[in-house]
VOMIPA-745754 format. One record per residue (C-alpha): x, y, z. Coordinates in steps of 0.2 Angstrom, whole numbers, plus 5000, padded with zeros to 4 digits. Each point is the difference from the previous one (the first is absolute). Layout:
VOMIPA-745754
XYZ;...
end
This chain:
VOMIPA-745754
467253873915;500949944987;499349844997;498250074999;500850154990;500649864986;498549895001;501149865007;498449915010;501049875005;501350115008;498850125007;499549845008;501449935006;500850175007;498450045010;500349825010;501750045002;499550175008;498649885011;501549925005;501050155006;498450095009;499949815010;502050035005;499550165004;498749945012;498450114990;499149834999;498650124993;500850094986;500949844993;498149904999;499150154991;501649994987;500149824998;498150014997;500550124986;501349874992;498449885003;498950104988;501250054986;500749825000;497949924999;499650154989;501449944986;499649815004;502050015005;500349825009;501750025004;499750165009;498549945007;501149855008;501350145006;498550095009;499349875009;501749955006;500150175007;498349975007;500449865010;501550095008;498750135005;498949895008;501349925011;500650175004;498250035008;499949845008;498649924985;500549844998;498549954990;500150144988;501849975000;499549804992;498750064989;501250134992;501349864998;498849874991;499350144989;502050044996;500549824996;498349994989;500550174989;501849924999;499349874992;499050094987;501550124996;501049854998;501450065013;500949845009;501250125010;498250095008;499149845001;501349925012;500550165009;498250015004;499849815003;501650015011;499050155010;498449925002;501049835008;500750135011;498450085005;499549825006;501449965010;499550175008;498349915004;501049855006;498949904985;501749904997;499149874991;499350114987;501750115001;500949864994;498649984985;500550154995;501850025003;500049834988;499150104987;501150135000;501649924998;499949934982;499550174994;501450095008;501149864993;499250034982;500250175001;501850005006;499350105014;501449985013;499150105017;498349924996;500849845001;500850025015;498550075007;499049854996;501249875005;500250115018;498049995001;500249814996;501350005014;498950075013;498449924993;500849845006;500650045016;498450065006;499249834993;501349925012;501149964987;501550095005;501549894995;499350024981;499550185004;501650065008;501049944985;499050074988;500450175009;501949955002;500049994981;499550174995;501350085016;501449894991;499450104983;500050175009;501749965009;500849954983;499350164994;500550115016;498450065002;500050015019;498550105002;499049874993;500849855012;499750125015;498250024996;499849824995;501049935017;498750115010;498549944991;500749825002;500150035019;498450085002;499349854990;500649875010;499650115017;498250004995;500049804997;500649975016;502049964994;500950095013;501749944997;500049994981;499350195003;501350055010;501549934988;499150104988;499950165009;501949995002;500350004981;498850134999;501150115012;501549954991;499450054982;499350175008;501850025007;500549984983;498850124992;500450125015;502049984996;499650024978;499150165005;501550075011;501249954989;499150094983;499850165013;502049995002;500449994982;498950154996;500750105011;501749934996;499650074982;499550165003;501550045011;501149924985;498950134988;500550145013;501949955002;500250004982;499250174996;501150055014;501649964994;499550064983;499850185008;501849985010;500549944983;499550174991;500750105014;501749914999;500050054982;499650175003;501350025013;501449944989;499550134987;500050145013;501949935004;500650004981;499450184998;501050055015;501649934996;499850124984;499750155008;501249985014;501250124997;498750154995;498849955015;501449985014;498750135011;498649874996;500949855010;499450035016;498350024994;500049854992;500749895013;498550075010;498849944986;500849835003;500049995018;498050054997;499849854988;500949885012;498850065015;498549974988;500649834994;500249935018;498450085006;499149914983;500949845006;499449985017;498250064995;500349864988;500449905015;498750045011;498849954986;500749834999;499849975019;498250074998;499549864988;501049895009;498850015014;498450034991;500449824990;500349945018;498250065008;499149944983;500849835004;499649985018;498250095000;498449944995;499350124987;498249965007;500050015018;501450085004;500849875010;501749924999;500049854989;500649825001;501950054993;500150135014;499749885013;500949864993;501550125000;499650045018;499949835004;501749974992;500750115012;499749875013;500049834998;499249955013;498050035004;499750125013;498650085007;498049974997;499549954981;498250024993;499649944981;498050054996;499149954984;498450054995;498549935000;499049954982;501250144994;499549914983;498150035000;500350175003;501150034985;498949894988;498450075007;500350175001;501650054990;501950025004;499750185004;498849965014;501649865006;501250144999;498850105011;499949865013;501949995001;500350195003;498749995012;500849845010;501650084999;499550155009;499049915013;501649895005;501050165002;498850075010;500149855014;501749994999;501450105007;501050114992;501749925000;499049824996;500349944981;498649954990;500449954980;499049964987;500649814998;498949964985;498550014988;498749995016;501349975014;500650125012;501949975012;499950105018;501649975010;500050065019;501250015013;499849825011;498850065015;499049865013;498949884993;498650065004;500350174993;500549934984;498349905000;499150165004;500850094983;499449864991;498250035004;500250184999;500649984982;498449884995;498750125008;500750154992;499849934982;498249925004;499350135011;499550104986;499649974984;501150084983;498750124992;500649984979;498750094989;498450015013;500449825003;500449935018;501349864997;500349905015;502149965003;500749875013;501549895000;501049865006;501650005007;501649925008;501250065013;501249965011;501550055013;501849984995;500949905007;498749895006;499949915015;500549885007;501649944990;501550064995;499949994981;500150174993;499050034983;500650084984;498850134993;499549894986;499549875012;499150105012;499050074983;499549834997;499449975016;498650155001;499849974982;499349825007;499250075014;499150124989;499649874987;499149905016;499150145005;499150004984;499749815001;499350045018;498550114993;501150184995;499750185009;501249935011;501949995008;500949835006;501650055010;501349885004;500550025017;500949835005;501249894986;500649845005;501549974986;501850005007;500849984982;499750044983;499349854994;498849995014;499750184995;499649934979;499249865007;498650105008;499850114986;499849854989;498449975009;499450165011;498449975003;500349835006;501450055011;499050135010;498649865001;501349885007;500650125012;501850074992;499350155001;498950135010;498850134991;499250135007;498450034987;499250175000;498150034990;499750174993;498550105000;498649964989;500350084985;498850164998;499350064983;499649914986;499950054984;498250074992;
end
């Protein structure tokens, strides 16, 4: 490497740590570990504390990828020591914040809080905003875990407001999802449900901005092509004018060639007409490609949320059977095996759902790990049977990822629309809210199950709003009839 040739020892170590991270993201953990070991040997040989801190931080990330929590924490504690020796407040703040996060993963909330409280002043002194946000978030989550919900949620919300002022929608979505899971783990279901709804709104904004960015890139590309075509047409126009002047000077002497010139002009007109037709066809093709890219999920090949919303907008009143499915413990798969493994699981789930459904049934990737299925209304028995078949298709076989057998289950809410027996016809947003609430109830009842709404005793918009404010309570008081279907026990466990 160039750093080795120039004898820049700190750069040689740093470059190897970066390479180790690249190998990790590509799924080559053995190569990542070997490369990071080289970086550590170089940093140790030259007594470079800053580089050793960087190497130990990467070591903790690799330990997390292997699922070795003990090695992860040892690496972070060593990284803090090296950062202190090297006098780097930024590195010490980051390593201490990561150590607090590791304690959170182990549910040692008291130690996580103490560690985050040490990290916060370090980050503030170093003017390291990312580390400061990490410390405050970890303090908030630790307080929630210690049953000090009001303090913890307020601290998390302050960080989210900072993200909102900076328009950092990805960070907002990730934080609200983590807050929902934290509240769910501590049994605070209503607050967890509200946090999940905020997460879905933020995730929708991330998706919208990504689509807008893609549209702008395509538009810029098209504008550049259009300008190039206009320059070519102007050049051709100038050439034609020059030929016209030449013909005017020679008209008396070359009268015999007038007919030939007329034929040339006709040929040029045909050429430009054909060229214009090709340009129009290219424009139509570009517009079609843009429409497909905007309404198709690139990972699974399924239609995306935008496509589903466009379809629903064509008919205001909900008609048909609607299923909303959310994968159980999907964050654990991403955190333990990496996002590449999570992508494999999502692609396989999409394949299994399409195998169970009919060709004219519609299936959408509705969110990160959410799938929406819309089918024609059938008998209640057939509706329940299809829910059971989808649960069984997911749980019957594990998903193979790098020789690991990953179990996959899901929680589902569903209903036939219009709902019996009342005359109230629901619009699509109301229908989606109902099956979303039923899906969340399936999660609170133990996951790997489906909750179907069979009978709904509401006759007005006000009654429906009242029911949605306390969905589970309304069910328990007899305000609706739910059909609960448990899935098969998930097969396969990660070795």
